C-alpha positions in Angstrom: 44.6 24.7 -28.8 43.3 22.8 -31.8 41.6 19.4 -31.2 43.6 16.4 -32.5 41.7 13.4 -33.8 42.5 9.7 -33.8 44.3 8.5 -36.9 44.2 4.8 -36.4 41.5 2.4 -35.1 43.7 1.5 -32.1 43.7 5.1 -31.0 39.9 5.2 -30.6 38.8 1.7 -29.8 37.9 0.1 -26.5 40.8 -2.3 -25.8 40.1 -5.8 -24.7 36.6 -7.2 -24.7 34.8 -10.2 -23.4 33.5 -12.9 -25.8 30.7 -15.2 -25.2 31.4 -18.7 -26.3 29.3 -20.1 -29.2 28.3 -23.1 -27.0 27.0 -20.8 -24.2 23.3 -20.1 -23.8 21.6 -16.9 -24.9 20.5 -16.5 -21.2 24.2 -16.6 -20.2 24.9 -13.9 -22.8 22.0 -11.7 -21.6 23.2 -12.0 -18.0 26.7 -11.0 -19.0 25.4 -8.0 -21.0 23.4 -6.9 -18.0 26.4 -7.3 -15.7 28.8 -5.4 -18.1 26.0 -2.8 -19.0 26.6 -3.4 -22.7 24.3 -4.1 -25.7 26.5 -6.4 -27.7 29.0 -9.2 -27.2 31.4 -10.8 -29.7 30.7 -14.5 -30.2 33.9 -16.6 -30.2 34.4 -20.3 -31.1 36.4 -22.9 -29.3 39.4 -21.7 -31.3 39.0 -18.3 -29.7 38.3 -16.8 -33.2 35.5 -14.4 -33.8 32.3 -16.1 -35.1 29.9 -13.1 -35.0 28.3 -10.5 -32.8 25.3 -10.9 -30.5 23.2 -7.8 -29.7 20.4 -7.3 -27.2 18.1 -6.8 -30.2 19.1 -10.2 -31.5 18.0 -11.7 -28.2 14.7 -10.1 -28.4 13.9 -10.6 -32.1 15.6 -13.9 -32.9 15.0 -15.7 -29.6 12.2 -14.2 -27.4 9.9 -13.1 -30.2 10.3 -16.5 -31.9 9.3 -18.3 -28.7 12.7 -19.9 -28.2 14.0 -20.7 -24.8 17.0 -18.5 -24.0 18.3 -21.1 -21.5 18.6 -23.8 -24.2 19.3 -21.7 -27.3 23.0 -21.5 -27.9 24.7 -18.3 -28.9 26.3 -19.9 -31.9 22.9 -20.4 -33.5 22.7 -16.7 -33.9 26.1 -16.1 -35.4 25.3 -15.7 -39.1 27.6 -15.0 -41.9 31.1 -13.6 -41.6 31.3 -10.7 -39.1 32.4 -7.3 -40.4 35.7 -6.5 -38.7 38.5 -3.9 -38.8 42.2 -4.2 -38.0 43.6 -2.2 -35.1 46.4 -0.8 -37.3 44.1 0.5 -40.0 43.2 4.2 -40.4 40.1 5.2 -38.6 38.6 6.2 -41.9 38.4 2.5 -42.8 36.3 1.9 -39.7 34.1 4.8 -40.6 33.6 3.5 -44.1 32.8 0.0 -42.9 30.3 1.2 -40.3 28.6 3.4 -42.9 28.6 0.7 -45.6 27.2 -2.0 -43.3 25.0 0.4 -41.2 26.5 -0.9 -37.9 27.2 0.9 -34.6 30.1 -1.2 -33.6 32.9 -3.2 -35.1 35.1 -5.9 -33.6 38.8 -5.0 -33.9 41.4 -7.6 -34.7 45.1 -7.6 -34.0 47.9 -8.6 -36.4 47.2 -12.3 -35.6 43.5 -11.9 -36.5 42.6 -12.2 -32.8 39.9 -10.0 -31.2 41.6 -7.2 -29.3 38.8 -4.6 -28.9 35.7 -3.0 -30.3 35.2 0.4 -31.9 31.7 1.9 -31.4 29.7 4.8 -32.8 30.4 6.6 -29.5 34.2 6.1 -29.8 34.0 7.6 -33.3 32.0 10.6 -31.9 34.8 11.4 -29.4 37.7 10.7 -31.7 36.9 12.2 -35.1 35.4 15.5 -36.4 31.8 16.3 -35.8 31.3 16.3 -39.6 32.4 12.7 -40.0 30.4 11.7 -36.9 27.3 13.2 -38.4 27.9 11.4 -41.7 28.1 8.1 -39.8 25.1 8.6 -37.7 23.1 9.7 -40.8 24.1 6.7 -42.8 23.2 4.3 -39.9 19.8 6.0 -39.3 18.8 6.0 -43.0 19.8 2.3 -43.4 17.7 1.1 -40.5 13.9 1.4 -40.3 12.8 3.5 -37.4 10.3 1.9 -35.1 8.5 3.9 -32.5 
């Protein structure tokens, strides 16, 4: 039986996701990441709109390495620029293109009302598209990021 692949973002994404409020501390975010066993959290404002993404790497590089206190540094301080997002009803090829273009491993997914409804990750792509497309994505992300050993 031939394998069928996801056509739309909604077919491959993780539905629902937890946000961290922009007024919460980085320490709160780190504890939530540990509890959920994840490496990134969407940052949402008081209006429940997406403000950015916080990664475990952000915590290390932008907080700990800079000598900031994670208990007093607010997550909103790390939300920079407009987050790259994809709509749930878009073709999965759009998510692939955005991930390659911006060299990111995950994209917040918005519903028709522009509200966060999920996340699509590199791992989701790997299980829902062809090996060839997955390889292209992984290659693009790897070549865009400096490798540190």
